[in-house]
C-alpha angles and dihedrals in degrees: 000000000000117000125186115185117190124198142160102075125127144121118316136166122248110277092030131116139235135179118214121202131197121195114203127202137167096033141083087255095173092060098060144067110252132189152146131263130178139209123200120204110282094006137099129257116287123196109229108177142343137192126195130212090271093053095254112148139205128192138191111253090241093064104032112128092016105060128053124194121201138166133211107207092188094055094034088231133138123204137196116194109198120194132178091019119202131203089250088063088069107121146106107280120212129191116218143189118214130208101254140043092242118063123239127192118341087240095052115133110257124231093219134010138182133237096269135240122235121237117191120184118192125200 
């Protein structure tokens, strides 16, 4: 059974930073594209960042230059470093595993996802 456990969210002031982590178990994590998506209250799912098995990354335009996704294939852990946070980044952040090693669209439906970690940015 695949488990993805996200952590690292919390309240932060605008301009601040957070690092989200996602620990994966029960899957061949290294063989798949993984990423983060977010969902703000009352809004739909938005793909934030993805990284494929070769380390190639893709980001939503709204976070380019501010967020960095990385994966540790030894620790089976995914990270999202978020800098210069803005109030519009406030959302529940979910880590996800997709169905292939290469990543498709940022808004692809994930195969598995975790329970989410809340990020709240105040102005």
